[in-house]
DRENSEVEX-846419 format. One record per residue: x negated, y, z negated of N, C-alpha, C, O, CB in turn. Coordinates in steps of 0.001 Angstrom, whole numbers, plus 524288, in hexadecimal, padded with zeros to 5 digits. Glycine has a CB too. Example, Ala and Ser with C-alpha at 12.3 -4.5 7.8 and 13.67 -1.06 7.14 Angstrom:
BEGIN
7CC7A7E9C67E1887CFF47EE6C7E1887CC707F31C7E1887C8647F3097DEEF7D3D47EE877DCAA;7CDCE7F7367E4587CA9A7FBDC7E41C7CD9C8001E7E1427CB9F804727E0997C8FC7FDAA7E9A3;
This chain:
BEGIN
E543886BF2A083EE572A870F5A06AEE5B7A86EF9A03B8E5D9686B2AA05C2E593087494A0B7D;E5D9B870AF9FEF1E604686FDC9FB07E65B98761B9FD7AE664087A17A001EE5B7E8702B9F452;E678D8735C9FADBE6C6E877E39F9F3E6A3787D7D9F7EFE6956881E49F9A6E7100875A99F4F5;E69DE87A969F33BE6841880319F17CE64A8885709F203E64DA889B79EFD3E677987F7A9EE76;E60AF882D79F68FE5C8A883E19FB01E5EBE88ABF9FE43E5CAA88E9DA0038E5D0C87D48A005B;E6390888E89FD31E653888C24A0203E6A8E88F42A0263E6D0489138A0606E65558888CA065A;E6B9388EB19FAC4E6F21892379F763E766188EDF9F689E752788AD09F8CEE6F5E899399FB82;E7A1F88E489F593E7DC388A2C9F4F6E827288DC49F432E827D892689F2F3E7C81885E99F035;E866B88A7D9F540E8C4C889CD9F5EFE8E4A88B929F0A4E8D5D889DA9EC3FE8E328839C9F76E;E9245890C49F2CDE949C88F989EB33E9AB988C389ECE8E9E3688C969F032E96C3898499E611;E99D888A2E9EA1DE9F5D886299EA41EA1EA889B59E6D2E9F3A88C089E394E9F2387F159E7BD;EA90A88AD79E72BEAD1F88D739E58BEB03F888D59E69DEB051886699EAC5EAE75892D79E812;EB32A887B39E1F3EB73B887129DE54EBB51887409E41AEBDBF88B559E4D9EB7C888C559D8A8;EBBD2883889E757EC163884C29EAC0EBFB9886A89EF81EC27E889239F28EEC58C889399E83C;EB9D2885269F058EB8B2886BE9F7C7EBA42883D79FA17EBBAF884829FEA2EB370887199FAA3;EBA7587FCB9F7B4EBEBD87C149FB86EC36587D719FEBEEC59887BC2A02ACEC137878A39F882;EC3E98810B9FB89ECB26881049FCB8ECBE98853AA00D7ECFD288585A03A1ECF9B8830A9F69D;EC735888F9A0105EC5D888D25A0445EC72588CF0A0A43EC64788966A0D65EC08A88DC8A03A5;EC9C289254A0B12ECB4088F01A1228EC54388FE2A159EEC12F8921DA1463ED1FB893BDA1716;EC6E688D12A1A54EC1FA88E97A1E2CEC08889163A2017EC2A78932AA2405EC12388D5EA210C;EBA9A893BAA1D7CEB8368970AA1F65EB75A89AE6A1B2BEB5F489F7FA1B51EBA8189897A23B7;EB8A689793A1714EB6DF89C24A1322EB2A7898A4A0E94EB0A78944CA0F12EBD4E89F59A0F8D;EB25989C5BA0A56EABAD89A6BA0866EAC9C89E08A0415EAF9B8A1CBA042FEA51889BEEA0CF5;EA89689BEB9FEB8EA98489EC59FB4DEA4998A19C9F9A6EA12489EEA9F7ACEABF689C1E9F7C3;EA3A98A7C19FA51E9F958A9129F935E9DA08A8FF9F5CAEA0DD8A8CD9F23EE9F028AB9D9F9FF;E97398A90E9F362E95BB8AA699EE6DE95CC8AE3F9EA3FE933D8AE549E62DE92DB8AA159EEBB;E986F8B0B49EB9DE9B318B4769E8A3E9EFA8B2249E7F1EA0DB8B42C9E403E9C218B9409EA66;EA2C68AD859E9D5EA7238A9ED9E83CEACA28AAEE9EA94EB0B78A8729EA0AEA7AA8AA2D9E274;EAB628AFE29EDB2EAEAE8B1EE9F3A9EB0688ADE49F5B0EADFE8A9CF9F4E1EAB678B4BC9F877;EB4DD8ADD49F8C1EB5738ABDF9FC5BEB6718AFADA009EEB9128B3B2A0060EB8888A88B9FB79;EB3068AD14A05F1EB14C8B05EA08FBEB2A88AC04A10D2EB0378A8F8A13A0EA9C38B1F6A0605;EB7B88AEA1A10C2EBB0A8A9D9A153AEB9E68ACFCA1909EBADD8B1ADA189DEC25B8A815A14F8;EB7098AA66A1E9BEB7C08ABDDA2436EBE218AB7AA2691EC1198A7D1A2598EB3DE8A7D3A2790;EBF418AF7AA2967EC2A18AD8AA2C15EC2FE8AEB8A32A6EBF4F8B0A3A3512EC6B78AEF5A295A;EC6B68ADA3A3471EC41B8AE48A3ACAEC75B8B173A3B01ECA5B8B219A374EEC3D88A9C6A3FD3;EC7B48B4E7A4060EC86A8BA72A3F8EECCDD8B74BA4700ECBC68B3CEA4A1FEC0A58C0A2A3F13;ECF7F8B973A46BDED3848BA00A4980ED3878BEEAA4D51ED0418C232A4C08ED7828B9F0A460D;ED7498C086A52F4ED8FA8C433A5517EDEAA8C5E5A5472EE19C8C38DA5771ED7C28C366A5958;EE08C8C8BCA51DFEE51A8CB0CA4F61EE8058C963A568EEE5E78CA08A5AD3EE4428D338A4C38;EECFC8C759A555DEF0528C740A583FEF2BC8CB0FA59D3EF6B98CBE7A5746EF2918C4E3A5718;EF1628CFE4A5F89EF3748D3D2A6002EF8808D360A64BEEFB4D8D701A6631EEF188D766A60D1;EF8A78CDA5A669EEFDDC8CD55A6BACF038B8CE64A6826F07068CB42A6940EFE618C58EA6F5D;F045F8D0D9A65A6F08BD8D1F8A62BDF07938D9CAA62AEF0A6D8DD4AA6105F08768CDD5A5BD5;F049A8D9E8A641CF051A8E07AA61FDF06F28E208A68DFF080D8DF19A6C84EFD268E477A5EC1;F06CA8E51BA68AEF08E98EA1AA6EF7F02E28ECDAA6FFAF040F8F08FA72CFF0F328F16CA6C9F;EFDAC8ED10A6F4FEFC3F8EEDCA72DFEF49F8ECAEA6F78EF36D8ED54A6ADBEFF4F8F5D5A7439;EF2368EB01A7272EEB2A8E792A724EEE9018ED96A7027EE9B08F22FA7164EE71A8E497A7AD1;EE6208EABBA6C59EE1AA8EF1DA6BB4EDFE58F478A6F8CEE0378F92FA6EA5EDD0F8EBFAA6BAB;EDDC28F146A748DEDE6E8F5BAA764BEE27E8F93BA794AEE1CB8FC4FA7CECEDB878F59CA7803;EE61D8F816A7728EEB768FC3CA79B4EED9690081A748BEF08290453A749EEF22B8F75DA7BD9;EEA418FD83A6FABEEC2D8FF2CA6866EE6F29045DA6B5CEE70890916A6A74EE9BC8F87DA5FE3;EE41F90253A6DD3EDEBD90641A6E43EE10F90C12A7016EE1BB91010A6D7FED9BB903B9A738D;EE1F490B04A753FEE4E890DDBA7A12EE9FD910B2A76A0EEA679157BA76DEEE758908C1A7F94;EEDD190D97A736CEF103911F3A7081EEDD49163DA6C9CEEE3F91B08A6CABEF53790EDCA6CD5;EEA51912C4A6905EE7A7916A1A6507EE64691ADAA6817EE83691F16A66E6EE29C91481A61FD;EE33991A9BA6BEEEE15491F4EA7161EE4FE923F6A705DEE4E292812A6DDEEE2C691CC4A78EA;EE8A292111A73D3EECED924FCA75FEEEE0192845A6F81EED6F92CFAA6EB6EF3A3920EEA7940;EEF8D92473A6BC6EF2E8928DDA6878EEF4992DD8A6558EF0CB9321FA63BFEF65F92555A6367;EE8B192ACBA652FEE58C92F76A6343EE2D493306A6767EDFAA93684A6671EE15392D78A5FB4;EE5199311EA6D68EE36D935D0A7207EE6C593947A700AEE50793D63A6E40EE474934CDA78EF;EEC299383BA7000EF17093AF9A715DEF25993E92A6BA6EF51094284A6C15EF705935E7A72C5;EEF8C93CEBA64FCEEF6993ED5A640FEEC90943CCA5FADEEE34946BAA5C3CEF16F93CEEA6532;EE7409428DA6256EE2B2946A4A62E1EE41494870A66FDEE35594D12A65F2EDD0094516A6309;EE5CD94870A6BA1EE57294BDFA6F68EE9A894E70A6EECEE8DF9528DA7149EE4A994A16A741B;EEF3894E78A6C9FEF28B951E8A6A6FEF40F954A9A6649EF76E95808A65AAEF4D8950CDA6AD8;EEFE9951F4A628DEF08895345A5B59EF5F095173A583EEF6A9951D1A5381EF08795A86A5A2B;EF9CC94F41A5C61EFDCE94B7DA57EEEFC3D944FAA58F1EFA6C942D6A5CD9F05D194C6FA599F;EFD319439FA55A7EFD5A93F44A52F1F008793AF9A5428F04A493983A5223EFE419406DA4ECA;EFD67938CEA5890F00FF933AAA5A29F019F92EA6A59E4EFD8C92C1CA59A4F014C93329A5D6D;F064392BF6A59D9F03EB924CEA579FF098992327A59C4F0D1A92660A59B0F0264922C1A4EA0;F0A4491E59A5B96F0C3291BC9A5CC2F0ED8915E4A5944F0C24911EFA58E0F097F91C0DA5FFE;F130B91623A5788F14F591147A562CF17BA90DA2A5C3CF187390EDEA60D4F19AE912C8A5127;F185190A58A5A0EF190C90542A5D27F1B1290225A5B88F17BF8FED3A5A83F15B2902F0A5E99;F1FB09007AA5A32F23618FA24A573EF28C58FE15A55E5F29C690288A576AF1F8E8F60CA4F06;F2B538FAEAA52DCF30138F986A51F5F34958FF96A5005F340C90037A4B48F2F1E8F4B0A4D42;F370F9023CA517EF371B905A8A4D4DF3CC29074AA49F5F3EF790B63A48C2F34C490A3CA4F9B;F3E0C8FF76A48F0F44208FF23A4681F47BC902E1A499CF464190639A4CBCF446B9010EA3FE0;F4E339016CA47D1F54DD90455A47F9F533490C26A4A6FF55AF90E8FA4DC6F58A89043FA3E3F;F4F3490DD4A47D1F4FA49112BA4907F4AAF9145FA4B4EF49BF91848A48ABF520491261A45CE;F484A913D3A4E58F449B912ABA516BF41D291A0FA505CF3D7B91B76A4ED4F473990FE1A5847;F45FB91CD8A51C7F4298922C7A5071F430D92626A4AD8F418692AB5A4ABFF44B59273EA54D2;F45B992316A452EF4503923B4A4280F3E4C9212DA40E9F3A8B9241FA4051F4965922E8A40F4;F3E0691BBEA407BF3AEB91BA0A42C3F35FA91D9AA42FBF329D91CFBA3F99F3C8191C12A44F2;F356A920A8A4814F336392060A4C54F2F5392852A4791F2B2592AB0A475DF394491FEFA53E5;F347992876A4559F348492EFFA4392F31EE92D46A3BD1F2FB992F8EA3833F3DF6932E5A443E;F336C929B1A3CA4F316A92932A36CDF2B70925F2A36D3F28FB92557A32BCF365892575A32F1;F29AF92424A3B8EF245992221A39DBF217F9279BA3CA9F1CF29280EA3B2BF225191B12A3C96;F22A992A7FA3F37F209293167A4100F1DF493214A3CF3F193793226A3C27F2527936EBA41B9;F23CD932EBA38A7F23DF9366EA328BF1EDA932F5A311FF1B05935B6A3032F2A88935B6A2D40;F1E4292F63A30DBF1B1D92E0BA2F61F144792C2DA2F78F1130929EBA2C8FF1D7492CBDA2EFD;F144C92E77A343AF0CD193021A360BF0C50933C7A3404F0FEF93684A326DF0A5493182A3C1F;F0762934C3A338DF041E938E2A3088F034493E68A34EDF007893E15A38D3EFD8A935B7A2E9C;F04F094132A3411F069094696A37A2F09F494661A3A64F099D947CEA3EF8F0352948A0A3AF2;F0ED69443AA37F4F12CA94303A3C4CF14FC948F1A3EC4F1896948AAA41F1F182293F26A3989;F12DD94E53A3D59F15BE9523BA3E6AF12459528BA45B5F1438955BEA48B8F150F957F7A38ED;F0E9894FF5A474DF0B739507EA4B88F0A6194AD0A4CD4F06F894944A4FD8F068D953F0A4A7C;F0D1D94872A4AA8F0E15942DDA4D51F10F794246A5249F14879455BA533FF10FC93F96A49D2;F0F7D93DC3A5649F153093BBBA58F4F13E9936CAA5A96F0FEA93614A5D2BF17A593F26A5E2C;F173D932BCA593AF172292DB9A5810F1B6192B68A5BD6F202C92B8DA5B7EF180192CCFA5226;F182192932A5F99F19A7926CAA63B8F1CC292032A62F8F192591D2CA63EFF1485926E8A66DA;F21AE91CEEA61B8F21D99195AA5D84F2540916D9A631CF27D191A47A654CF24AA91AF3A5658;F2581912F0A64F2F25B19100EA6887F286A908EEA656BF257690702A6226F1F2F910BAA6B45;F2B4990730A661CF2E65902C9A6469F2F858FF6FA6AD8F34258FEF4A6C11F34A19055EA60C8;F2D208FE2EA6D0FF2D868F91CA6FCBF32948F5CEA7025F34A98F4E7A7462F29F08F5F9A6D89;F34438F439A6C0DF37428F120A69F2F3B498F307A6AF5F3ED18F086A6D0EF36A78F00DA657E;F3BA08F7A4A69C1F41D68F945A6A09F41C38FD8AA6DE0F45D38FFF3A6EC8F44A68FB71A6425;F3D918FEA2A7024F3D0E90088A75BBF3FA3906A8A7381F43D4908E2A7442F411B8FC52A7B50;F3A4A9081DA701CF3C1F90F05A6C2EF359E910CAA6D8EF31B290E12A6CFCF3E3990E8DA6205;F360C91699A6FA7F305291A70A6E60F33D691E9CA6CA9F386891F6DA6DECF2B5B91C80A7427;F30D092119A6989F3180925C6A6924F2D0E927D3A652EF2ABA925ECA616DF36EE926A7A67BF;F2D0392CBAA67E7F283C92F86A66CDF2A9F93488A605AF2F3293582A5F40F261993364A6E3A;F2737935FAA5E57F29BA93AD1A584EF23A893CD7A57D6F1F5593AE7A5703F2CF6936D6A4FFD;F262B9427CA58F6F20DD9461AA56B5F225F948D8A5122F265D9498EA4E8DF1F1F94B97A5B6C;F1E56949B0A50D9F1EAB94C01A4B12F22799524FA4DF0F25189526BA51F7F166094D56A473F;F211095853A48D5F251C95D63A4A04F1FCF95F92A4E95F1FDA96288A525EF2737962C6A42E6;F1ADA95BE2A4B7EF14C495ED8A5160F168095BE9A543EF18BE95CCAA5868F0C8795DFCA5144;F15D4958FBA52B9F12569554BA5906F18069574BA5D3EF172495745A61F8F117A94A94A583B;F1EB595940A5B09F21FD95895A6060F227C95C6AA61F9F25B095D66A656CF26CB95685A609E;F1CDF9627FA5E30F1E699669CA601BF1A0D9673FA6580F196F96B68A67D4F1E8396B15A5B75;F16E296180A670BF138896250A6B88F15E195EA8A6F30F15D695E65A73FDF0D7996159A6A8F;F175F95CACA6C9AF1A5F95750A6EC1F20D8956A1A6E52F2399954ACA6AE6F18039525DA6B56;F223B95982A7418F274395B37A7279F2B9C953FBA73FFF292094FEBA74A9F29229624AA7742;F307695400A7430F331594F38A730FF331094E08A790CF33129495DA7A33F390E94F7DA6FA8;F330A95118A7C75F33D995007A8245F2F1B94D3CA8133F2E77948B8A7FABF3447954EAA873F;F2B7495145A8273F245994D98A8237F248C94685A825EF22D39437AA85AAF208994F2DA7A65;F291794503A7A5FF27689419DA7826F2A0293D1BA7BD0F287293890A7BEAF286494210A7274;F2DB493EDCA7E6CF321893BFCA8208F315993B26A868AF343F937FBA88B5F367A93E29A8284;F2CBC93DFEA89D4F29F893CC4A8EC5F26D6938D3A8E73F2585936B5A9291F2721940A4A90B1;F241693615A8785F1EB2933C3A88B2F220992F8AA86BDF1F6192B8BA866BF1869935B8A85DC;F27A892EA4A8509F2A3C928A9A8207F2B3192756A8858F2A5C92319A8A74F3169928D7A7C90;F2CE792B7BA8A7AF2E339285BA9007F2A8092523A94E0F2BB49220AA9859F308992C53A92E7;F266B9271CA937EF202D92799A9685F1F5392039A9180F1DE491C43A93D2F1A1F930EDA9406;F201C91FF7A8D21F21B191C29A8ADFF22F09181DA8B4AF205991411A8B1CF238591CB4A899C;F29459191BA8C3AF2CEF91520A8DD7F2AF19127EA9320F2A0790DD5A93E3F329A917A8A8E86;F2A9191620A961CF27B19134DA9AC8F247C91205A9BFCF23B6911C2AA0B9F27689141DA9D96;F1FD99101AA9799F1BB690D19A9839F1FD690794A953DF210690381A9781F154690FD6A94EE;F219C90970A8EA3F2385903DAA8CDBF25A290140A91A6F23E08FCCBA9213F282590403A883D;F2932902BFA95CDF2E6B8FDF0A9748F297C8FAECA9B6FF2AB38F6A1A9D3BF365C90128A9BC4;F24F18FCCDA9CA5F22498F982AA0D0F1EDD8F6E6A9CF0F1AFC8F4A5A9EACF1F1A8FCB5AA5ED;F1FCE8F6DDA977BF1DF78F3D9A9364F176A8F468A915AF15098F1B9A8E26F1F368EE66A9544;F15C08F89BA944FF11CF8FCE6A9127F11638FF0CA8B40F1094903C8A8B0CF129190172A938B;F11B28FD0EA8786F11898FF61A82EEF0BF29037EA82D4F0CDD90835A829CF11B08FAA5A7E89;F08FB90294A82E8F0543905FEA8257F047E90AC3A85B8F041890F69A848BF017090369A8272;F045E90785A8BAFF058E90E19A8F74F07AD910E8A8C70F05A291465A89D5F099F90E96A94CF;F0DC590F19A8C8FF12359150AA8AC3F0FB2916E4A8629F0E0591B47A8731F19AC913B2A88C8;F0E2C91527A7FA5F0B2891693A7CD2F05F491C7EA7E90F063592144A7E08F096391135A7BD4;F028391974A8053EFD3291D39A8253F002792204A8720EFF01926AFA8732EF74D91815A8655;F044091F42A8AFDF0862924ACA8E0AF08AE927F1A89E5F059592B86A890DF0F689234AA903C;F0CDA926A6A86E9F0F74929CCA8359F0C8192D8DA8050F0CFB9324CA7FB3F11F6926D0A801F;F08CC9299EA7E48F04E492D19A7920F025293200A7C50F01B59364EA7A42EFEA492898A75FD;F00A5930A2A827BEFDE79343BA869FF010293954A86FCEFFA893DA6A855CEFD9E93174A8C88;F0575937FBA8970F0A4F93A6DA8970F0C5693F25A8422F0D88943C4A84BAF0DE99356CA89A1;F0C2A93C45A7F83F0D8193F39A7CA8F0996943A8A7841F0A0094748A751FF107093BF4A7ACD;F06A2940E9A7A49EFFE294593A7B85EFEBC94936A7C36EFCFB94CC0A7977EFCDD945C7A7EB6;F001894885A8238F014094C60A86A0F05F39502FA8536F04D9954D0A8481F02AF9492DA8BF0;F0A5794ECFA84D1F0C3195337A83EEF0D19955C5A7E84F0FC9959C2A7E68F0FF8952F6A863F;F0B3B953F5A7A51F09069579BA7584F04BE95BC5A758DF04F695F73A7277F07159545AA71D0;F002795B29A799AEFCB295C6FA7B2BEF84C95DDFA7916EF7B995E1FA7451EFDD795E7BA7D18;EF5F995E96A7B3AEEECC95E1FA7640EEF3296048A7128EF1AE9644DA7040EE88C96270A7875;EEC7295D4FA6D4DEEB45961E0A679AEED7E968BEA65D6EED1E96987A6A90EE4C4962F3A6807;EEE0896A4FA652CEEC3897006A6529EE80897363A60E3EE8A197590A5CA4EF1179729AA64CF;EE5ED972F9A6299EE0FD97630A6090EE01897BC9A5D50EDBA697D4AA5C47EDE869771CA64DB;
């Protein structure tokens, strides 16, 4: 059997210079195979399962109360309260939004509510939720604190008015 019995290889100028795993296709396009590697999640605060639990808690709190709950986790800069207010103002539907902001490195926890959310979630209720979160955070349980805080805030806000 000759080479022409099964087709032929396309020789492209410079094809010897292609990286390993690359080939020039019949159309002249270079196709390259890449090795898939799992992303390094070691620097992230939550595992994918924990993120799923947090997402579920946010979804339930928002659905049950009719308010828009969000969590921000990270550095809040030199004026944390101003930063959290700015972040809250950028949220879609900020009037009925509740933002829980936690900066573990700065040891700051803030809850900001929009005007409509504040009617259903007074400062006293938010302070109780913050106290609960801080108790968990002191034990090194970031996820537990957020889950507890979201439950308390949603309970304080009550169910959606129909």
